[in-house]
C-alpha positions as CSV (number, residue, x, y, z in Angstrom):
1,M,-9.5,26.1,-15.9
2,T,-11.0,24.4,-12.9
3,P,-10.5,26.1,-9.5
4,F,-9.8,22.8,-7.9
5,T,-6.9,20.7,-9.5
6,T,-6.6,18.2,-6.7
7,I,-9.8,16.7,-5.3
8,G,-10.1,14.5,-2.2
9,I,-12.8,12.1,-1.3
10,I,-14.0,10.8,2.1
11,C,-16.8,8.2,2.1
12,K,-18.9,6.7,4.8
13,R,-17.4,3.4,5.9
14,D,-19.1,0.0,5.8
15,D,-22.1,1.3,3.8
16,I,-23.0,-0.5,0.6
17,R,-24.9,2.5,-0.9
18,A,-22.1,4.9,-0.1
19,S,-19.5,2.6,-1.6
20,A,-21.6,2.3,-4.8
21,T,-21.8,6.1,-5.0
22,L,-18.1,6.3,-4.4
23,Q,-17.4,4.0,-7.4
24,R,-19.7,6.1,-9.6
25,L,-17.9,9.3,-8.5
26,L,-14.5,7.8,-9.2
27,G,-15.7,6.9,-12.7
28,I,-16.8,10.4,-13.3
29,L,-13.6,11.9,-12.0
30,Q,-11.4,9.5,-14.0
31,V,-12.9,10.9,-17.2
32,R,-12.1,14.4,-15.9
33,L,-8.6,13.3,-15.2
34,Q,-8.2,12.0,-18.7
35,N,-9.4,15.3,-20.3
36,G,-7.3,17.4,-18.0
37,R,-10.1,19.1,-16.0
38,V,-8.7,17.5,-12.8
39,E,-5.0,16.8,-12.2
40,R,-5.2,14.5,-9.1
41,V,-7.8,12.6,-7.1
42,L,-7.0,11.4,-3.6
43,V,-9.3,9.0,-1.7
44,S,-9.0,8.5,2.1
45,S,-7.4,5.2,2.9
46,E,-10.3,4.6,5.3
47,N,-12.2,3.5,2.3
48,P,-10.8,0.2,1.1
49,G,-11.3,-0.9,-2.5
50,A,-11.3,2.7,-3.8
51,D,-8.0,2.3,-5.8
52,A,-8.5,2.9,-9.5
53,G,-6.6,4.2,-12.4
54,G,-5.3,7.7,-11.7
55,V,-6.7,7.7,-8.2
56,E,-4.5,7.5,-5.1
57,S,-5.4,6.1,-1.7
58,V,-3.9,8.2,1.2
59,P,-4.3,8.8,4.9
60,R,-7.0,11.4,5.7
61,E,-4.5,13.9,7.0
62,M,-2.9,14.1,3.6
63,L,-6.2,15.3,2.1
64,A,-6.0,18.4,4.2
65,Q,-2.4,19.0,3.1
66,H,-2.9,18.5,-0.7
67,C,-6.5,19.0,-1.7
68,G,-8.2,22.1,-2.9
69,L,-11.6,20.5,-2.4
70,V,-12.8,17.4,-0.5
71,I,-16.0,15.6,-1.5
72,V,-17.8,13.8,1.4
73,I,-20.1,10.9,0.6
74,G,-22.4,9.9,3.5
75,G,-24.7,11.6,6.0
76,D,-24.3,14.6,8.2
77,G,-22.3,12.6,10.7
78,T,-19.7,11.7,8.0
79,L,-19.4,15.4,7.1
80,L,-19.1,16.5,10.7
81,S,-16.2,14.1,11.2
82,A,-14.5,15.3,8.0
83,A,-15.1,18.9,8.9
84,R,-13.2,18.7,12.3
85,S,-10.2,17.2,10.5
86,L,-10.2,19.5,7.5
87,A,-11.3,22.9,8.9
88,P,-7.8,23.7,10.3
89,A,-6.4,23.5,6.8
90,N,-9.2,25.8,5.4
91,V,-10.3,23.1,2.8
92,P,-13.8,23.5,1.4
93,I,-16.1,20.5,1.7
94,F,-18.8,19.4,-0.8
95,G,-21.3,16.9,0.5
96,I,-23.1,14.1,-1.4
97,N,-26.0,12.8,0.6
98,Q,-25.9,9.1,1.2
99,G,-27.4,9.2,4.7
100,R,-30.9,9.9,6.2
101,L,-31.7,13.6,6.6
102,G,-28.7,15.1,4.9
103,F,-29.0,18.7,6.1
104,L,-25.3,19.5,5.4
105,V,-24.8,17.0,2.5
106,E,-27.1,18.6,0.0
107,V,-26.4,16.8,-3.4
108,K,-28.4,13.8,-4.3
109,P,-26.5,10.8,-5.7
110,E,-28.4,11.0,-9.0
111,Q,-27.1,14.7,-9.3
112,I,-23.4,13.9,-9.0
113,E,-22.2,14.3,-12.5
114,S,-24.0,17.6,-13.2
115,A,-23.0,18.9,-9.7
116,I,-19.3,18.0,-10.3
117,D,-19.3,19.7,-13.7
118,A,-20.9,22.8,-12.3
119,V,-18.2,22.9,-9.6
120,L,-15.4,22.4,-12.1
121,A,-16.9,25.2,-14.2
122,G,-16.8,27.6,-11.2
123,R,-20.6,27.7,-10.6
124,F,-20.7,27.4,-6.8
125,S,-20.5,29.4,-3.7
126,I,-18.5,28.9,-0.5
127,E,-20.1,29.6,2.9
128,E,-18.0,29.9,6.1
129,R,-19.5,28.8,9.4
130,G,-18.1,29.2,12.9
131,L,-16.8,26.3,15.0
132,L,-16.4,25.8,18.7
133,S,-13.3,24.8,20.7
134,T,-13.6,23.0,24.0
135,C,-11.3,22.6,26.9
136,V,-12.0,20.7,30.1
137,R,-10.2,21.9,33.3
138,H,-10.5,19.1,35.7
139,C,-10.7,19.7,39.4
140,N,-7.4,17.8,39.9
141,G,-5.6,20.5,37.9
142,N,-5.3,18.6,34.6
143,E,-6.6,19.8,31.3
144,T,-7.8,17.9,28.3
145,P,-6.5,18.8,24.8
146,A,-8.8,21.1,22.8
147,Q,-11.5,19.6,20.7
148,L,-13.4,21.1,17.8
149,A,-17.2,21.0,17.4
150,V,-19.2,21.9,14.3
151,N,-22.8,21.3,15.5
152,D,-22.7,21.3,19.3
153,V,-21.1,20.5,22.6
154,V,-23.3,18.4,24.8
155,I,-23.1,17.5,28.5
156,R,-25.2,14.5,29.6
157,N,-25.3,12.1,32.5
158,L,-24.5,8.5,31.5
159,A,-26.8,7.4,34.3
160,A,-30.0,8.2,32.5
161,I,-32.2,8.1,35.6
162,R,-30.3,10.9,37.4
163,M,-30.3,14.6,36.6
164,L,-27.1,16.7,36.5
165,E,-26.5,19.8,38.5
166,F,-24.3,22.5,36.9
167,E,-23.7,26.2,36.6
168,T,-23.4,28.2,33.4
169,W,-21.3,31.4,33.0
170,L,-20.7,33.9,30.2
171,D,-17.2,35.1,30.7
172,D,-17.2,36.1,34.4
173,E,-21.0,36.7,34.5
174,F,-23.1,34.0,36.2
175,I,-26.1,32.9,34.1
176,C,-27.9,30.2,36.0
177,R,-27.7,27.1,38.1
178,H,-29.4,24.1,36.5
179,R,-30.9,20.8,37.3
180,A,-31.5,18.9,34.1
181,D,-30.6,15.8,32.1
182,G,-27.9,17.9,30.4
183,L,-27.1,20.9,28.3
184,I,-26.5,21.6,24.6
185,V,-24.3,24.5,23.5
186,S,-25.1,24.8,19.8
187,T,-23.7,26.7,16.9
188,P,-26.1,28.1,14.3
189,T,-25.2,25.1,12.1
190,G,-26.2,22.8,15.0
191,S,-29.4,24.7,15.8
192,T,-31.3,22.4,13.4
193,A,-29.9,19.2,15.0
194,Y,-30.1,18.0,18.7
195,A,-30.8,21.6,20.0
196,L,-33.9,21.9,17.8
197,S,-35.3,18.6,19.1
198,S,-34.7,19.8,22.6
199,G,-36.8,22.9,22.1
200,G,-34.1,25.4,20.9
201,P,-34.7,27.9,18.1
202,I,-33.5,27.7,14.5
203,V,-30.6,30.2,14.2
204,H,-29.6,31.4,10.7
205,P,-26.0,30.3,10.0
206,E,-24.9,33.9,9.2
207,L,-25.5,35.0,12.8
208,S,-22.7,35.1,15.3
209,A,-24.6,33.5,18.1
210,L,-24.8,30.4,20.2
211,T,-27.8,28.7,21.9
212,L,-27.7,27.2,25.4
213,V,-30.4,24.6,25.5
214,P,-31.1,22.6,28.8
215,I,-32.1,19.0,28.2
216,C,-35.3,18.1,30.1
217,P,-34.8,20.8,32.8
218,H,-36.3,20.2,36.3
219,T,-38.1,23.5,36.2
220,L,-40.2,24.9,33.3
221,T,-38.6,28.3,33.8
222,D,-35.1,27.0,32.7
223,R,-35.5,27.9,29.0
224,P,-33.1,28.0,26.0
225,I,-31.2,31.3,25.6
226,V,-29.2,32.8,22.7
227,V,-25.9,34.4,23.6
228,P,-23.1,36.1,21.6
229,A,-20.7,33.7,20.0
230,G,-17.5,35.6,20.8
231,R,-17.6,35.1,24.5
232,L,-16.3,32.4,26.9
233,I,-18.9,29.9,28.0
234,R,-18.2,27.9,31.2
235,V,-20.1,25.0,32.5
236,I,-19.2,23.8,36.0
237,T,-20.5,20.4,37.2
238,L,-21.9,20.3,40.7
239,G,-23.2,17.8,43.2
240,E,-22.8,14.1,43.6
241,S,-25.1,13.4,40.6
242,S,-22.5,14.9,38.3
243,G,-20.0,12.1,38.8
244,G,-21.3,10.3,35.7
245,A,-21.3,13.3,33.4
246,H,-19.9,13.1,29.9
247,M,-19.1,15.8,27.3
248,T,-19.3,15.1,23.6
249,C,-18.5,17.2,20.5
250,D,-20.9,16.5,17.7
251,G,-21.9,13.3,19.4
252,Q,-18.7,11.7,18.2
253,V,-15.8,12.8,20.5
254,G,-16.3,12.3,24.2
255,I,-14.7,13.1,27.6
256,A,-15.7,12.1,31.1
257,L,-16.4,14.8,33.6
258,N,-16.3,14.7,37.4
259,T,-17.9,16.9,40.0
260,G,-16.2,20.3,40.0
261,D,-14.8,20.1,36.5
262,S,-15.1,23.2,34.3
263,L,-15.9,22.9,30.6
264,E,-14.8,26.0,28.7
265,I,-16.2,26.7,25.2
266,T,-14.8,29.4,23.0
267,P,-15.0,30.3,19.3
268,S,-12.5,28.4,17.2
269,P,-10.1,30.4,15.0
270,H,-10.9,27.8,12.3
271,R,-13.9,28.0,10.0
272,L,-16.0,25.3,8.3
273,R,-16.0,26.1,4.6
274,L,-19.1,24.5,2.9
275,L,-19.2,24.5,-0.9
276,H,-22.8,24.9,-2.2
277,A,-24.4,24.6,-5.6
278,H,-25.1,28.0,-7.2
279,D,-28.8,27.7,-6.5
280,Y,-28.4,26.9,-2.8
281,S,-31.0,28.4,-0.5
282,Y,-31.0,27.9,3.3
283,F,-34.7,28.4,3.6
284,S,-35.4,26.0,0.8
285,L,-33.4,23.5,2.8
286,L,-35.5,24.1,5.9
287,R,-38.7,23.6,3.9
288,N,-37.6,20.4,2.2
289,K,-35.6,18.7,4.9
290,L,-37.4,19.8,8.0
291,L,-40.8,20.4,6.4
292,W,-40.6,23.9,8.0
293,G,-43.8,25.9,7.3
294,R,-45.4,23.0,5.5
295,G,-48.6,23.3,7.4
296,L,-49.3,26.6,5.5
297,D,-50.5,26.9,1.9
298,M,-47.3,28.1,0.4
299,G,-48.3,27.7,-3.3
300,P,-46.8,25.3,-5.8
301,E,-44.1,27.6,-6.9
302,R,-42.7,27.8,-3.4
303,A,-43.0,24.2,-2.3
């Protein structure tokens, strides 16, 4: 018996290739509905035209309530958006790559049918990854509602020609005062994203650690640092140049910051649950997606 009787689907919107992959996936799942391997298929109502026999179109929040597994069709950005809405319900996510790099969405469109059958047969693994929770304490006494981040929390100045001034703290311990274009606070999942392109290290997803990566710092001695993930990180905006600062979670959810505001970042009690094919390898992903180590003669069996 399949471990997932109700399967949900979220597809990248307004994308012809993703829509075509969605229709193919629906055809595959309809056969599994008919032979009893799946009992119910729900598609996010954000994806118009997905209605078909035995398939229901529902609001995204219902996927979290009713699904044992959610399949995401799109790129990493589509999966990040889905993860923030599904993680509180502890729903595992399986990604089909219809984007560019596809570091988190690992299955190729041509592998869909074999991948689905492997999952329904129980040949998979589930990996849990830590998330961040953010809260902005404004200098006027107001607080913003908490936001989740899968990859990173980023502070940048909307005025691109001006640097920001800010302090970083770990719990009550002062770390540094910075002058830079911004700061990236990255999870291990996000260490291969914006943080990596800004000079941060690759951090294995099993580590309980965060990286603080300054963006184009004014001094060369202001370097990335790795800190424990279980601590409170505070970033306090300073100086007149911080009036145009902006905080984003995964580059998708943003909040304006003013001088004197305090951004607090803590570990979230929720976890991202990624479903992988049984032969998944993180280091293989690094080699094939980021071409990590490709300057070396690795041998044909390890390419």
